[in-house]
C-alpha positions as CSV (number, residue, x, y, z in Angstrom):
1,M,-19.2,-27.1,-5.4
2,L,-16.7,-29.0,-3.3
3,F,-17.7,-31.6,-0.7
4,Y,-15.6,-32.4,2.3
5,S,-15.6,-35.6,4.2
6,F,-16.5,-35.5,7.9
7,E,-12.8,-36.2,8.9
8,V,-11.5,-33.3,6.9
9,I,-14.1,-31.0,8.7
10,V,-13.2,-32.3,12.1
11,T,-9.5,-31.9,11.7
12,R,-9.7,-28.6,10.2
13,E,-12.1,-26.9,12.6
14,H,-9.2,-24.8,14.0
15,E,-8.6,-23.3,10.6
16,F,-12.1,-21.9,10.3
17,C,-11.7,-18.7,12.3
18,D,-9.2,-17.1,14.5
19,A,-11.9,-15.8,16.8
20,L,-12.9,-19.4,17.9
21,S,-11.4,-21.2,20.8
22,N,-10.9,-24.9,21.4
23,R,-13.7,-24.7,23.8
24,M,-16.2,-23.7,21.2
25,S,-19.1,-26.0,20.6
26,F,-20.2,-26.6,17.0
27,R,-23.6,-27.9,18.1
28,G,-26.4,-26.5,16.0
29,F,-24.2,-25.2,13.3
30,T,-26.0,-25.0,9.8
31,A,-24.2,-25.2,6.4
32,L,-24.5,-21.4,6.4
33,H,-22.6,-21.1,9.7
34,Y,-19.9,-23.0,8.2
35,A,-19.6,-21.2,4.9
36,V,-19.4,-17.8,6.9
37,L,-16.6,-19.5,9.1
38,I,-14.6,-20.5,6.1
39,D,-15.0,-16.9,4.6
40,D,-16.4,-18.1,1.4
41,T,-18.9,-15.4,0.0
42,H,-19.9,-17.4,-3.1
43,V,-21.0,-20.4,-1.0
44,V,-22.9,-18.0,1.5
45,K,-24.6,-16.3,-1.5
46,A,-25.6,-19.8,-2.9
47,L,-27.1,-20.9,0.4
48,L,-29.0,-17.7,0.9
49,E,-30.3,-17.9,-2.7
50,A,-31.3,-21.6,-2.1
51,G,-33.3,-20.5,1.1
52,A,-30.9,-21.0,4.0
53,D,-32.3,-19.2,7.1
54,P,-29.8,-16.7,8.4
55,T,-31.7,-16.2,11.6
56,I,-31.0,-19.7,13.1
57,K,-28.7,-19.7,16.1
58,T,-26.2,-22.2,17.0
59,G,-26.5,-24.1,20.4
60,A,-24.5,-21.4,22.0
61,G,-26.8,-18.7,20.6
62,Y,-24.6,-17.4,17.5
63,L,-26.1,-16.3,14.3
64,P,-24.1,-16.7,11.0
65,V,-23.6,-12.9,10.9
66,D,-21.7,-13.1,14.3
67,F,-18.9,-14.9,12.6
68,A,-18.7,-12.5,9.7
69,Q,-17.2,-9.6,11.5
70,H,-14.0,-9.5,9.3
71,S,-15.9,-9.4,6.0
72,P,-18.2,-6.4,5.4
73,V,-19.6,-7.7,2.2
74,M,-20.5,-11.2,3.7
75,K,-22.0,-9.2,6.8
76,D,-24.1,-7.0,4.6
77,M,-25.4,-9.9,2.7
78,L,-26.5,-11.8,6.0
79,V,-27.9,-8.6,7.6
80,K,-30.1,-8.1,4.4
81,A,-31.1,-11.7,4.2
82,S,-32.0,-11.6,7.9
83,T,-34.1,-8.5,7.6
84,E,-36.0,-10.1,4.6
85,V,-36.7,-13.2,6.7
86,L,-37.8,-11.4,9.8
87,S,-40.1,-9.0,7.6
88,S,-41.8,-11.9,5.9
89,Y,-42.2,-13.5,9.2
90,V,-43.9,-10.3,10.6
91,T,-46.0,-10.0,7.5
92,C,-47.2,-13.6,7.8
93,V,-48.1,-13.1,11.5
94,L,-50.1,-9.9,10.7
95,Y,-51.7,-11.7,7.8
96,N,-52.8,-14.6,10.1
97,L,-54.0,-12.1,12.7
98,Y,-56.1,-10.3,10.2
99,F,-58.1,-13.5,9.3
100,V,-58.3,-14.7,12.9
101,V,-59.4,-11.4,14.4
102,G,-61.3,-10.2,11.4
103,S,-59.5,-6.9,11.0
104,C,-56.1,-5.6,11.8
105,S,-55.5,-1.9,11.3
106,L,-51.7,-2.3,11.1
107,Y,-52.1,-5.0,8.4
108,N,-54.4,-2.8,6.5
109,L,-52.0,0.1,6.6
110,M,-49.3,-2.2,5.4
111,L,-51.4,-3.2,2.5
112,S,-52.2,0.3,1.6
113,G,-48.5,1.1,1.4
114,V,-48.4,3.5,4.5
115,A,-45.1,3.5,6.3
116,V,-45.7,1.8,9.7
């Protein structure tokens, strides 16, 4: 894996994506956002497998998938990973509700395999 110095990243920001303007703020960007911007499918895949969260938004409110518009393979990877993260979050919330409230018919249906 290649590591870039901060100076290289700052001087090459304009090369990341044609869709970005000079007014773009890079506040809140994660490694996953940058991997998508440089269009590196292998790095995106490695980050997702290592547990990178594709649902984190930048300071301006952009998800990593928002920068993957020109790469259908990468976009599909990010959408699938986002769905898995959100699904596990919903399952966790329902699981916690089950134990707080004492019973949750929606959670019981999910456990029984019934499509909700």
